[in-house]
C-alpha positions in Angstrom: -16.5 174.4 62.4 -15.9 175.0 58.7 -18.8 175.5 56.3 -19.2 172.5 54.0 -20.4 172.4 50.4 -22.0 169.6 48.5 -21.4 169.1 44.8 -24.6 171.0 44.0 -23.3 173.9 46.1 -20.3 174.1 43.7 -22.7 174.8 40.9 -24.3 177.5 43.0 -20.8 179.1 43.2 -20.8 179.1 39.4 -18.3 176.3 39.1 -19.8 174.6 35.9 -17.8 171.4 36.0 -19.2 167.9 35.9 -18.4 165.4 38.6 -16.0 163.6 36.3 -14.1 166.9 35.5 -13.9 167.8 39.2 -12.4 164.3 39.8 -9.8 164.8 37.1 -8.8 168.2 38.5 -8.5 166.8 42.0 -6.3 163.9 40.7 -4.1 166.5 39.0 -3.9 168.6 42.1 -5.7 171.5 40.4 -8.9 171.6 42.6 -9.4 171.2 46.3 -10.1 167.6 47.4 -13.3 167.0 49.3 -13.5 165.4 52.8 -15.3 162.1 53.0 -18.1 162.1 55.6 -19.3 158.6 54.7 -19.9 156.2 51.9 -20.8 158.3 48.9 -20.8 161.5 50.9 -18.2 164.1 50.0 -18.1 167.7 51.1 -15.8 170.6 50.2 -14.6 173.1 52.7 -16.1 176.4 51.6 -13.0 178.5 52.4 -10.9 176.2 50.2 -13.2 176.7 47.3 -13.3 180.4 47.9 -9.5 180.4 48.0 -9.3 178.4 44.7 -11.7 180.9 43.0 -9.5 183.8 44.3 -6.4 182.1 42.9 -8.1 181.7 39.5 -9.1 185.4 39.5 -5.5 186.5 40.5 -4.0 184.4 37.7 -6.4 185.9 35.2 -5.7 189.4 36.5 -1.9 188.8 36.3 -2.2 187.5 32.7 -4.2 190.5 31.7 -1.8 192.9 33.3 1.2 191.3 31.6 -0.3 191.7 28.1 1.5 194.3 25.9 0.0 197.7 26.1 -1.3 197.4 29.6 0.1 199.8 32.2 
């Protein structure tokens, strides 16, 4: 069974977004969508959030490596 995260757990992973911003990012396809467990109960799959963070890090590292003067 996958590990599930509540919104407050996102904050614990240093994701500083508000609920409204998370909703906008989900709508834009730029943040993993939660699964609905019931009325008003959403949970994110921890591995999807970890993958999203890893993608952000990879994008940052690629941008830094492509700057002029970097080997």
